[in-house]
C-alpha positions as CSV (number, residue, x, y, z in Angstrom):
1,M,0.0,0.0,0.0
2,R,1.0,3.7,-0.2
3,V,2.3,4.8,3.2
4,L,3.1,8.4,4.0
5,V,5.6,8.8,6.8
6,V,5.6,12.2,8.5
7,G,9.2,12.6,9.8
8,R,12.0,11.3,7.7
9,I,15.2,11.9,9.7
10,G,14.2,10.9,13.2
11,Q,15.0,7.5,14.7
12,V,11.7,5.9,14.0
13,G,11.2,7.6,10.7
14,T,14.6,6.4,9.5
15,E,13.7,2.8,10.4
16,L,10.3,3.0,8.8
17,A,11.9,4.1,5.6
18,L,13.8,0.9,5.6
19,K,11.2,-1.6,7.0
20,L,8.1,-0.5,5.1
21,P,9.6,-0.9,1.6
22,A,11.1,-4.2,2.6
23,A,7.6,-5.3,3.4
24,G,6.4,-4.4,0.0
25,H,4.9,-1.0,0.6
26,E,5.3,2.2,-1.4
27,V,6.7,4.8,1.0
28,L,7.0,8.5,0.9
29,S,8.8,10.0,3.9
30,L,8.6,13.8,4.2
31,E,10.2,16.5,6.4
32,P,9.9,20.3,6.2
33,P,9.7,22.1,3.9
34,E,7.9,19.5,1.8
35,L,5.6,18.7,4.7
36,D,5.7,21.1,7.6
37,L,3.2,20.6,10.5
38,L,3.4,24.3,11.1
39,K,2.1,25.0,7.6
40,P,-1.2,23.3,6.9
41,E,-1.0,24.0,3.2
42,T,2.0,21.8,2.9
43,V,0.3,18.9,4.6
44,R,-2.8,19.1,2.4
45,A,-0.6,19.4,-0.7
46,A,1.4,16.3,0.2
47,F,-1.8,14.3,0.9
48,E,-3.3,15.3,-2.4
49,A,-0.2,14.5,-4.4
50,F,0.6,11.1,-2.8
51,R,-3.0,10.0,-1.9
52,P,-1.8,7.7,0.9
53,E,-3.6,4.6,2.0
54,M,-2.0,4.9,5.5
55,V,-0.3,7.7,7.4
56,V,2.4,7.2,10.1
57,N,3.3,10.2,12.2
58,A,6.9,9.9,13.4
59,A,7.4,13.6,13.8
60,A,7.3,15.5,17.1
61,Y,8.9,18.2,19.2
62,T,10.9,16.1,21.6
63,A,13.3,18.5,23.3
64,V,12.0,17.8,26.8
65,D,13.9,20.4,28.7
66,K,13.7,23.1,26.0
67,A,9.9,22.7,25.8
68,E,9.6,24.2,29.3
69,D,10.6,27.5,27.9
70,D,9.3,27.0,24.3
71,S,5.8,25.7,25.0
72,A,4.2,27.5,22.1
73,L,6.3,25.6,19.6
74,A,5.9,22.3,21.4
75,Y,2.1,22.7,21.3
76,A,2.1,23.9,17.8
77,I,3.8,20.7,16.6
78,N,2.7,18.1,19.1
79,R,-0.9,19.2,19.5
80,D,-1.9,21.3,16.5
81,G,0.2,19.4,14.0
82,T,-1.2,16.1,15.1
83,A,-4.7,17.4,15.0
84,L,-4.1,18.6,11.5
85,L,-2.9,15.1,10.4
86,G,-6.0,13.7,12.1
87,R,-8.3,15.9,10.2
88,E,-6.6,15.3,6.9
89,T,-6.5,11.5,7.3
90,A,-10.2,11.6,8.2
91,R,-11.0,13.7,5.2
92,L,-9.3,11.2,2.9
93,G,-10.8,8.2,4.8
94,V,-7.5,6.7,5.7
95,A,-6.1,5.2,9.0
96,M,-3.2,6.7,10.9
97,V,-0.6,5.5,13.4
98,H,0.9,8.1,15.7
99,F,3.7,7.8,18.3
100,S,3.3,9.1,21.8
101,T,5.2,8.8,25.0
102,D,5.3,7.7,28.6
103,Y,5.6,11.3,29.6
104,V,1.7,11.6,29.4
105,F,1.8,10.0,32.9
106,A,3.0,11.5,36.1
107,G,5.3,8.6,36.8
108,D,4.2,8.1,40.4
109,K,2.3,4.8,40.0
110,P,4.1,1.9,41.8
111,T,3.3,-0.6,39.0
112,P,3.4,-0.5,35.1
113,Y,1.0,1.8,33.4
114,V,-1.9,0.4,31.4
115,E,-3.7,2.3,28.7
116,S,-6.7,3.2,30.8
117,D,-4.7,4.7,33.7
118,P,-5.3,8.4,34.3
119,T,-2.9,10.6,32.6
120,G,-1.1,13.5,34.4
121,P,1.9,14.9,32.6
122,V,4.3,16.9,34.8
123,G,5.9,18.9,32.0
124,V,5.2,20.8,28.8
125,Y,6.5,18.0,26.5
126,G,4.2,15.4,28.0
127,A,1.2,17.8,28.2
128,S,1.7,18.8,24.5
129,K,1.9,15.1,23.4
130,L,-1.2,14.2,25.4
131,A,-3.1,17.1,23.8
132,G,-2.1,15.8,20.4
133,D,-3.2,12.2,21.3
134,L,-6.6,13.5,22.3
135,A,-7.0,15.7,19.3
136,L,-6.1,12.8,17.0
137,A,-8.6,10.5,18.6
138,A,-11.3,13.1,18.3
139,A,-10.5,13.9,14.6
140,N,-10.0,10.4,13.3
141,P,-11.6,7.3,15.0
142,R,-9.5,5.1,12.6
143,S,-6.3,6.0,14.4
144,V,-3.7,4.3,16.7
145,V,-1.7,6.0,19.4
146,L,1.4,4.0,20.2
147,R,2.8,5.1,23.5
148,T,6.5,4.2,23.9
149,A,9.5,5.2,25.9
150,W,13.3,5.4,26.0
151,V,13.7,5.2,22.2
152,C,17.2,4.3,20.9
153,S,18.7,3.3,17.6
154,A,21.9,3.4,15.6
155,H,20.7,6.7,14.1
156,G,20.4,10.2,15.6
157,G,20.9,11.2,19.1
158,N,20.0,8.8,21.9
159,F,21.1,7.3,25.2
160,V,23.1,4.5,23.7
161,K,25.2,6.8,21.5
162,T,25.6,9.3,24.4
163,M,26.9,6.6,26.8
164,L,29.4,5.3,24.2
165,R,30.7,8.8,23.7
166,L,31.0,9.6,27.4
167,G,32.5,6.2,28.0
168,R,35.3,7.2,25.6
169,E,35.8,10.6,27.2
170,R,35.5,9.8,30.9
171,D,37.0,7.3,33.4
172,E,34.0,7.5,35.7
173,L,30.3,8.1,34.9
174,G,27.2,8.6,37.1
175,V,23.9,7.4,35.7
176,V,20.5,7.7,37.3
177,A,19.3,4.5,39.0
178,D,15.9,5.5,40.4
179,Q,14.0,6.0,37.1
180,H,12.4,2.8,35.8
181,G,11.3,1.9,32.3
182,A,12.4,-0.2,29.3
183,P,14.6,0.8,26.4
184,T,12.8,0.6,23.0
185,F,14.6,0.3,19.8
186,A,13.3,2.1,16.7
187,D,13.7,-0.8,14.4
188,D,11.4,-2.9,16.7
189,L,8.8,-0.1,16.6
190,A,9.0,0.0,12.8
191,D,8.5,-3.8,12.7
192,A,5.4,-3.3,14.9
193,V,4.0,-0.7,12.5
194,V,4.5,-3.1,9.6
195,A,2.6,-5.8,11.5
196,L,-0.3,-3.4,12.3
197,L,-0.9,-2.0,8.8
198,P,-2.8,-4.8,7.1
199,R,-5.5,-4.8,9.7
200,L,-5.7,-1.1,10.1
201,V,-6.0,-0.2,6.4
202,A,-9.0,-2.5,6.1
203,A,-10.7,-2.0,9.4
204,P,-13.7,0.2,9.9
205,A,-14.1,2.8,12.7
206,G,-14.9,1.1,15.9
207,D,-12.6,-1.9,15.3
208,A,-10.7,-3.0,18.4
209,G,-7.5,-2.5,16.4
210,F,-7.8,1.3,16.8
211,G,-7.2,3.2,20.0
212,T,-4.3,3.6,22.3
213,F,-1.6,0.9,22.9
214,H,1.6,0.7,24.8
215,L,4.7,-0.7,23.2
216,T,8.2,-0.7,24.7
217,G,11.0,-3.2,25.0
218,Q,11.3,-5.7,27.8
219,P,12.3,-6.4,30.5
220,F,12.1,-3.4,32.8
221,T,15.3,-1.8,34.0
222,T,16.7,1.6,35.1
223,W,18.9,4.0,33.1
224,H,21.8,2.7,35.2
225,G,20.9,-0.9,34.3
226,F,20.7,0.1,30.7
227,A,24.1,1.8,30.8
228,E,25.6,-1.3,32.4
229,A,24.3,-3.4,29.5
230,I,25.7,-0.9,26.9
231,F,29.1,-0.9,28.5
232,A,29.2,-4.6,28.8
233,G,28.5,-4.9,25.1
234,A,31.1,-2.2,24.4
235,A,33.8,-3.9,26.5
236,A,33.1,-7.2,24.7
237,R,33.9,-5.3,21.5
238,G,37.2,-4.0,22.8
239,Q,36.0,-0.5,23.7
240,K,37.2,1.5,26.7
241,V,34.5,1.7,29.3
242,P,34.2,3.9,32.4
243,V,33.6,3.0,36.1
244,L,29.8,3.3,36.4
245,K,28.2,4.9,39.4
246,A,24.6,4.7,40.4
247,I,23.2,8.2,41.2
248,A,19.7,9.6,42.2
249,T,17.6,11.8,40.0
250,A,18.2,14.5,42.6
251,D,21.9,14.3,41.8
252,Y,21.3,15.1,38.1
253,P,18.8,18.1,38.0
254,T,17.2,18.9,34.7
255,R,14.9,21.7,33.6
256,A,12.0,19.4,33.1
257,T,10.8,16.7,35.6
258,R,11.3,13.1,34.3
259,P,8.8,10.4,35.3
260,A,10.3,8.1,38.0
261,N,8.1,5.3,36.6
262,S,8.1,5.0,32.8
263,R,7.1,1.3,32.8
264,L,4.3,0.6,30.3
265,D,2.3,-2.6,30.3
266,C,2.3,-3.9,26.8
267,A,-0.2,-6.7,27.2
268,R,-3.0,-5.0,25.3
269,I,-1.2,-4.7,21.9
270,A,-0.1,-8.4,22.3
271,A,-3.7,-9.4,22.9
272,V,-5.3,-7.3,20.1
273,H,-2.6,-7.3,17.4
274,G,-0.3,-10.1,18.4
275,V,2.6,-7.7,18.7
276,R,4.9,-8.5,21.6
277,A,7.5,-6.4,23.3
278,A,10.9,-7.1,21.9
279,D,13.8,-8.0,24.2
280,W,15.8,-4.8,24.3
281,R,19.0,-6.7,25.2
282,V,18.8,-8.5,21.8
283,S,18.1,-5.2,20.1
284,L,21.0,-3.5,21.9
285,E,23.4,-6.2,20.6
286,R,22.1,-5.5,17.1
287,C,22.6,-1.8,17.6
288,L,26.1,-2.1,19.0
289,G,27.0,-4.3,16.1
290,V,26.1,-1.4,13.8
291,L,27.8,1.2,15.9
292,L,30.9,-0.7,17.0
293,G,31.1,-3.7,14.7
């Protein structure tokens, strides 16, 4: 089918541009200025020219700390841009997949979050993403919101690449050990989208395949635990690695508050779509193979 991917250069967009054609789909991946979520005329023009049968939105304002001081732009992209895509897909009668985030939750629940849990973002980024999720659901009932967390890949900027760089530069490194979640690799998310598309493109509004789903890697860990795995893989490949210290969130202050609990329960997408959380340890090995050989 013809799939329009909004967001070409991000981690997920990069993987979608590889995975979707490999699955036999015709893909058009667009970035500004060809498709600019701040300019509705470019969105409509792209839709009219390509006439997609499915749209995947992998674009977002993701600068979590900067968003606290740039809320207008965060909302313009994450809320208004997503709403615009929802209206345009509904106008064309096509389904849409949209990526969201664990930041829609406050992070104070003691157990993993399920899709029906009350939201309560504690920062501008999470609030702007939640506003976009709600706007999309209202605009196009044939839409899927995929909440994910801790996204990494061999492309772009992310925790894996930051750790590898800091490991080369420093002899000792402190990493937060009291924030819990699960790393999620962009190629696994792209595989999940490929798996969802056949059902979504044919399903009518009201089908159980639409709605909000959680999808991260598994098992759960902390940023410190993730860093340990990264450096174990790096050491096995002959890389210099630092002494790793566990620190508290309070020891690493940031402009925006991070959720202490980013664990997302992924049972619903497994039950409805047969898509199961990938083992991030396997995905990490694959990523390190690309980055380090």
